[in-house]
PAVEXKOL-413033 format. One line per 5 residues: for each residue x, y, z of C-alpha. Coordinates in nm, 2 decimals. Example, Ala and Ser with C-alpha at 12.3 -4.5 7.8 and 13.67 -1.06 7.14 Angstrom:
BEGIN
1.23:-0.45:0.78; 1.37:-0.11:0.71
//
This chain:
BEGIN
2.65:1.10:0.30; 2.63:1.47:0.30; 2.36:1.58:0.54; 2.29:1.92:0.41; 1.94:2.04:0.50
1.66:2.05:0.25; 1.67:2.37:0.05; 1.40:2.63:0.13; 1.12:2.66:-0.11; 0.87:2.93:-0.18
0.49:2.85:-0.14; 0.46:2.80:-0.51; 0.79:2.61:-0.58; 0.72:2.23:-0.63; 0.91:1.99:-0.40
1.17:1.78:-0.59; 1.11:1.41:-0.54; 1.37:1.14:-0.57; 1.23:0.79:-0.64; 1.44:0.49:-0.54
1.34:0.19:-0.74; 1.18:0.15:-1.08; 1.02:-0.19:-1.07; 0.65:-0.25:-1.05; 0.59:-0.02:-0.75
0.81:0.26:-0.88; 0.71:0.26:-1.25; 0.34:0.18:-1.22; 0.24:0.35:-0.90; 0.49:0.61:-0.76
0.63:0.78:-1.07; 0.29:0.85:-1.23; 0.12:0.95:-0.91; 0.41:1.18:-0.80; 0.41:1.34:-1.15
0.04:1.40:-1.14; 0.05:1.57:-0.80; 0.04:1.95:-0.77; 0.33:2.07:-0.56; 0.55:1.77:-0.64
0.79:1.72:-0.93; 0.97:1.40:-1.01; 1.34:1.50:-1.02; 1.55:1.19:-0.99; 1.49:0.81:-1.03
1.74:0.57:-0.88; 1.78:0.23:-1.06; 2.09:0.03:-1.15; 1.91:-0.18:-1.42; 2.01:-0.06:-1.77
1.67:-0.15:-1.92; 1.48:0.04:-1.65; 1.71:0.34:-1.68; 1.62:0.35:-2.05; 1.25:0.32:-1.96
1.28:0.62:-1.72; 1.45:0.83:-1.99; 1.17:0.75:-2.24; 0.88:0.81:-2.00; 1.04:1.11:-1.82
1.30:1.28:-2.04; 1.36:1.56:-1.80; 1.42:1.34:-1.50; 1.77:1.27:-1.38; 1.88:0.91:-1.33
2.11:0.77:-1.07; 2.26:0.43:-1.05; 2.25:0.39:-0.67; 2.12:0.56:-0.35; 2.48:0.63:-0.26
2.51:0.84:-0.59; 2.19:1.02:-0.49; 2.33:1.10:-0.14; 2.67:1.21:-0.28; 2.49:1.46:-0.52
2.35:1.64:-0.22; 2.55:1.95:-0.13; 2.56:2.32:-0.16; 2.54:2.30:-0.54; 2.27:2.03:-0.54
2.03:2.07:-0.25; 1.87:1.76:-0.10; 1.54:1.65:-0.25; 1.22:1.76:-0.08; 1.11:1.40:-0.06
1.26:1.06:-0.11; 1.02:0.78:-0.21; 1.15:0.43:-0.14; 1.01:0.17:-0.38; 1.30:-0.07:-0.39
1.29:-0.44:-0.27; 1.16:-0.49:0.08; 1.50:-0.57:0.24; 1.62:-0.22:0.15; 1.34:-0.03:0.31
1.48:0.01:0.66; 1.84:0.10:0.57; 1.74:0.35:0.30; 1.47:0.51:0.52; 1.72:0.53:0.80
1.97:0.71:0.58; 1.72:0.96:0.45; 1.57:1.03:0.80; 1.92:1.08:0.95; 1.99:1.33:0.67
1.66:1.51:0.76; 1.50:1.43:0.43; 1.13:1.35:0.43; 1.05:0.99:0.33; 0.77:0.78:0.18
0.83:0.41:0.20; 0.63:0.15:0.01; 0.46:-0.12:0.22; 0.58:-0.31:0.41; 0.77:-0.05:0.60
0.99:-0.31:0.77; 1.01:-0.68:0.85; 0.90:-0.63:1.21; 0.69:-0.40:1.42; 1.00:-0.32:1.63
1.19:-0.20:1.32; 0.89:0.02:1.22; 0.88:0.17:1.57; 1.25:0.24:1.55; 1.20:0.43:1.23
0.91:0.62:1.38; 1.13:0.72:1.67; 1.41:0.83:1.44; 1.16:1.05:1.24; 1.04:1.20:1.57
1.39:1.27:1.69; 1.50:1.44:1.37; 1.17:1.61:1.32; 1.14:1.45:0.97; 0.83:1.35:0.78
0.78:0.97:0.74; 0.48:0.80:0.57; 0.40:0.45:0.44; 0.24:0.40:0.10; -0.08:0.21:0.17
-0.26:0.30:-0.15; -0.54:0.04:-0.10; -0.70:0.28:0.15; -0.81:0.47:-0.15; -0.95:0.18:-0.34
-1.31:0.24:-0.47; -1.46:-0.06:-0.28; -1.28:0.03:0.04; -1.41:0.39:0.02; -1.76:0.25:-0.04
-1.74:0.03:0.27; -1.63:0.32:0.48; -1.93:0.52:0.35; -2.17:0.24:0.43; -2.03:0.21:0.78
-2.05:0.58:0.84; -2.41:0.59:0.72; -2.51:0.30:0.93; -2.64:0.10:0.64; -2.51:-0.23:0.76
-2.60:-0.20:1.13; -2.35:-0.35:1.37; -2.09:-0.53:1.17; -2.02:-0.89:1.28; -1.79:-1.03:1.01
-1.57:-0.87:0.75; -1.45:-1.08:0.46; -1.18:-0.95:0.23; -1.01:-1.14:-0.06; -0.72:-1.03:-0.27
-0.69:-1.34:-0.50; -0.51:-1.40:-0.83; -0.47:-1.70:-1.06; -0.09:-1.73:-1.12; -0.02:-2.11:-1.11
0.33:-2.07:-1.24; 0.61:-1.90:-1.04; 0.76:-1.59:-1.18; 1.08:-1.58:-0.98; 1.24:-1.28:-0.82
1.27:-1.16:-0.46; 0.90:-1.15:-0.40; 0.89:-1.53:-0.42; 1.21:-1.59:-0.24; 1.21:-1.79:0.08
1.52:-1.61:0.21; 1.40:-1.44:0.53; 1.59:-1.12:0.46; 1.39:-1.07:0.14; 1.06:-1.04:0.33
0.89:-1.22:0.04; 0.56:-1.41:0.02; 0.20:-1.30:0.00; 0.16:-1.25:0.38; 0.38:-0.94:0.36
0.28:-0.84:0.01; -0.10:-0.85:-0.04; -0.14:-0.93:0.33; -0.01:-0.58:0.41; -0.31:-0.44:0.22
-0.59:-0.65:0.36; -0.47:-0.63:0.72; -0.42:-0.25:0.70; -0.77:-0.21:0.56; -0.92:-0.43:0.83
-0.75:-0.23:1.11; -0.86:0.10:0.96; -1.22:-0.01:0.94; -1.25:-0.20:1.27; -0.97:-0.10:1.50
-0.70:-0.29:1.69; -0.66:-0.67:1.67; -0.65:-0.87:1.99; -0.62:-1.22:1.85; -0.48:-1.36:1.52
-0.51:-1.71:1.36; -0.35:-1.79:1.02; -0.29:-2.06:0.77; -0.01:-1.99:0.53; 0.06:-2.25:0.26
0.30:-2.31:-0.03; 0.08:-2.45:-0.31; 0.28:-2.41:-0.63; 0.56:-2.65:-0.73; 0.89:-2.51:-0.63
0.73:-2.24:-0.41; 0.97:-2.11:-0.13; 0.73:-1.89:0.05; 0.35:-1.86:0.11; 0.13:-1.82:-0.19
-0.21:-1.90:-0.04; -0.28:-1.76:0.30; -0.58:-1.71:0.53; -0.58:-1.47:0.83; -0.85:-1.44:1.09
-0.85:-1.14:1.32; -1.06:-1.08:1.62; -1.08:-0.70:1.68; -1.11:-0.54:2.02; -1.46:-0.43:1.94
-1.57:-0.79:1.86; -1.57:-0.77:1.48; -1.41:-1.07:1.31; -1.21:-1.02:0.99; -1.15:-1.31:0.76
-0.88:-1.22:0.51; -0.77:-1.43:0.21; -0.46:-1.36:-0.01; -0.38:-1.61:-0.29; -0.19:-1.66:-0.61
-0.36:-1.99:-0.67; -0.73:-1.91:-0.68; -0.87:-2.07:-0.99; -1.21:-1.90:-0.92; -1.20:-1.56:-0.76
-1.43:-1.49:-0.46; -1.59:-1.15:-0.38; -1.34:-0.88:-0.30; -1.55:-0.78:0.00; -1.84:-0.94:0.19
-1.94:-0.74:0.50; -2.21:-0.89:0.72; -2.40:-0.67:0.97; -2.70:-0.69:1.19; -2.91:-0.49:0.94
-2.77:-0.58:0.60; -2.48:-0.72:0.41; -2.27:-0.58:0.13; -2.10:-0.79:-0.14; -1.86:-0.65:-0.40
-1.67:-0.84:-0.68; -1.37:-0.72:-0.88; -1.06:-0.51:-0.81; -1.04:-0.13:-0.81; -0.96:-0.02:-1.17
-0.68:0.22:-1.09; -0.39:-0.03:-1.09; -0.50:-0.16:-1.43; -0.53:0.20:-1.56; -0.18:0.29:-1.44
-0.04:-0.03:-1.59; -0.19:0.07:-1.92; -0.01:0.41:-1.90; -0.30:0.62:-1.80; -0.25:0.91:-1.57
-0.49:1.07:-1.33; -0.40:1.42:-1.45; -0.47:1.34:-1.82; -0.81:1.34:-1.98; -0.94:1.01:-2.12
-1.25:0.92:-2.31; -1.48:1.10:-2.06; -1.44:0.85:-1.79; -1.34:1.01:-1.46; -1.03:0.87:-1.28
-1.12:0.58:-1.06; -1.48:0.56:-1.19; -1.64:0.22:-1.21; -1.93:0.12:-1.45; -2.26:0.04:-1.29
-2.26:-0.32:-1.38; -1.97:-0.37:-1.15; -2.12:-0.21:-0.85; -2.17:-0.41:-0.53; -2.50:-0.50:-0.38
-2.65:-0.43:-0.04; -2.93:-0.64:0.11; -3.05:-0.90:0.35; -3.16:-1.26:0.29; -3.11:-1.25:-0.09
-2.82:-1.36:-0.31; -2.64:-1.08:-0.50; -2.57:-1.33:-0.77; -2.94:-1.35:-0.86; -2.99:-0.98:-0.83
-3.09:-0.97:-0.47; -3.05:-0.65:-0.27; -3.00:-0.31:-0.42; -2.71:-0.19:-0.64; -2.48:0.04:-0.45
-2.28:0.31:-0.65; -1.91:0.25:-0.60; -1.71:0.55:-0.48; -1.45:0.67:-0.72; -1.10:0.53:-0.64
-0.86:0.80:-0.55; -0.49:0.70:-0.53; -0.39:1.06:-0.61; -0.53:1.16:-0.27; -0.23:0.99:-0.10
0.04:1.21:-0.26; -0.19:1.52:-0.24; -0.20:1.46:0.13; 0.18:1.41:0.14; 0.24:1.74:-0.04
0.00:1.92:0.19; 0.16:1.77:0.50; 0.51:1.88:0.38; 0.39:2.23:0.31; 0.19:2.28:0.63
0.35:2.05:0.88; 0.03:1.85:0.90; -0.01:1.47:0.97; 0.11:1.20:0.73; -0.17:1.02:0.55
-0.04:0.69:0.67; 0.19:0.69:0.97; 0.48:0.46:1.07; 0.29:0.38:1.40; 0.00:0.25:1.19
0.24:0.04:0.99; 0.38:-0.10:1.31; 0.03:-0.21:1.42; -0.02:-0.38:1.08; 0.32:-0.56:1.11
0.22:-0.68:1.46; -0.07:-0.87:1.30; 0.15:-1.00:1.02; 0.41:-1.13:1.27; 0.14:-1.29:1.47
-0.01:-1.45:1.16; 0.33:-1.60:1.07; 0.37:-1.73:1.42; 0.02:-1.87:1.42; 0.07:-2.05:1.09
0.40:-2.20:1.20; 0.28:-2.32:1.54; -0.08:-2.40:1.46; -0.22:-2.18:1.74; -0.41:-1.85:1.78
-0.19:-1.56:1.89; -0.30:-1.29:2.13; -0.20:-0.93:2.08; -0.22:-0.66:2.35; -0.48:-0.41:2.25
//
């Protein structure tokens, strides 16, 4: 690989972004969000799949397409400066080697979750970024979900009192296997819901309530032919005493509340998923006007309810306006950090703490015991 340094840019010149991977993560999340971010421009997409290459050319006619990361690295030289940012949205098993290559070349990197298979690997990447003075961040977009932002607001305002239990569910009804690496039982693929949706719910719990000191988990294979977990429960005891009960499932025939937060003063219950993913899947973009609806806005009939002693299903409590979801805030923060040298919106060290919990959960489920983690 040619390790030419990133080309200098003027304050107004956008940073050229190379996106590696154009599956679900690359096509639905990263490409649209990068393209909608002031100060960033999608320059190159790396994918070897002919159908996806055609999709890139249709959606982004001015974007270059490369067949492999090696081709991307080989392009870098005096006549073709290194990209200002590489986004890694390829299969999980490629995250560490691709991030290592980019960081070694001094190219700033965003890696889709999970950053790695283990906390140790995540810390090695963090150390490499520190040694090379290179930006590294992890895409944890669910920190900008509408309901999560609402819970953060309620906690900051003291509406719930002292939180005792946090329940979070990311459930789906997908009784048939779809195939692909995400459902593979091969350890090197890092598949299964624990590392997929579990990366989101664990990260959210740690952001809200701080370090974990004990983890208990039950990971099951429910669907015929399943090779890796598709119905998993994680219980976290946080250092501050809060207990988080987290559920991720592909086999939930009836979906529970996305959040139920129980405090000494009141509880908050919220059903339904943030609308941003659905909007992105439908081809909407945060930088394009729609029918008057603001990006990430949720209609009032979907708002959660806050109260004590009443059932939200019968109208108990008060309706709480949901914050607008804001996935664009992630890449706006990335662009700002790259321009100013500021902090990453999600750090590799935070990802390592999340991976510690995921590793403990896997061990707990395998051995049938609670696993302690040093705070």
